[in-house]
C-alpha positions as CSV (number, residue, x, y, z in Angstrom):
1,M,16.0,-3.9,14.9
2,Q,17.2,-7.4,14.3
3,T,17.2,-9.1,10.9
4,T,18.2,-12.7,10.8
5,N,18.1,-13.1,7.1
6,P,19.6,-10.3,4.9
7,Q,17.0,-11.1,2.2
8,E,14.1,-10.2,4.5
9,W,12.8,-6.7,4.8
10,T,12.2,-5.0,8.2
11,T,9.0,-2.9,8.3
12,S,8.9,0.5,10.0
13,S,7.1,0.4,13.4
14,Y,4.9,3.3,12.1
15,S,3.4,1.2,9.3
16,A,0.3,0.3,11.3
17,S,-0.5,4.0,11.8
18,G,-1.2,4.7,8.1
19,C,1.9,7.0,7.7
20,A,4.2,7.0,4.7
21,C,6.1,3.8,5.6
22,V,9.4,2.3,4.6
23,E,11.0,-1.1,4.8
24,W,14.7,-1.7,4.9
25,R,17.3,-4.5,4.8
26,V,21.0,-4.5,5.3
27,R,23.3,-6.1,2.8
28,K,26.6,-4.4,1.8
29,A,24.6,-1.2,2.1
30,V,21.2,-0.3,3.5
31,E,18.3,-0.8,1.0
32,V,15.1,1.2,1.6
33,R,11.8,0.9,-0.2
34,D,8.1,2.0,0.1
35,S,6.4,-0.7,2.2
36,K,3.2,-0.4,0.1
37,A,4.8,-0.5,-3.3
38,G,7.4,-3.2,-2.6
39,D,10.0,-3.8,-5.3
40,A,7.7,-2.2,-7.9
41,G,8.3,1.2,-6.3
42,G,12.1,1.0,-6.5
43,I,14.8,0.6,-4.0
44,A,17.1,3.4,-2.6
45,T,20.6,2.2,-1.6
46,L,22.2,4.1,1.2
47,T,25.6,3.9,2.9
48,P,25.4,3.0,6.6
49,G,26.3,6.7,7.4
50,A,23.6,8.1,5.2
51,W,21.0,5.7,6.8
52,T,22.1,6.8,10.3
53,G,21.7,10.5,9.3
54,F,18.3,9.8,7.8
55,I,17.1,8.1,11.0
56,N,18.6,10.7,13.2
57,S,16.9,13.5,11.3
58,F,13.5,12.0,12.1
59,R,14.4,11.3,15.7
60,A,15.1,15.0,16.1
61,M,11.6,16.0,14.9
62,S,8.4,16.0,16.8
63,P,5.6,13.7,15.5
64,E,3.9,16.7,14.1
65,E,7.0,18.0,12.3
66,T,7.5,14.5,10.9
67,E,4.0,14.4,9.5
68,V,4.3,17.8,7.9
69,Y,7.6,16.8,6.3
70,L,6.3,13.6,5.0
71,N,3.1,15.2,3.6
72,S,5.1,18.0,1.9
73,S,7.4,15.4,0.2
74,R,4.4,13.8,-1.4
75,A,3.3,17.0,-3.2
């Protein structure tokens, strides 16, 4: 991931697959939002450590486990 402008959002590489997708940008903290809702859906602000933990939790899951997790969080 390389963001040249901190005002720009980086979109998840999974966005094209129709998954629950996120965008993020790095400022003083990491800001995360729903890629479909944009700013209207709200922005979560995470510390760099919390962002790393979030990403690592998904890296440890298989694609099937990730899909089950994401589908269960929408209920």
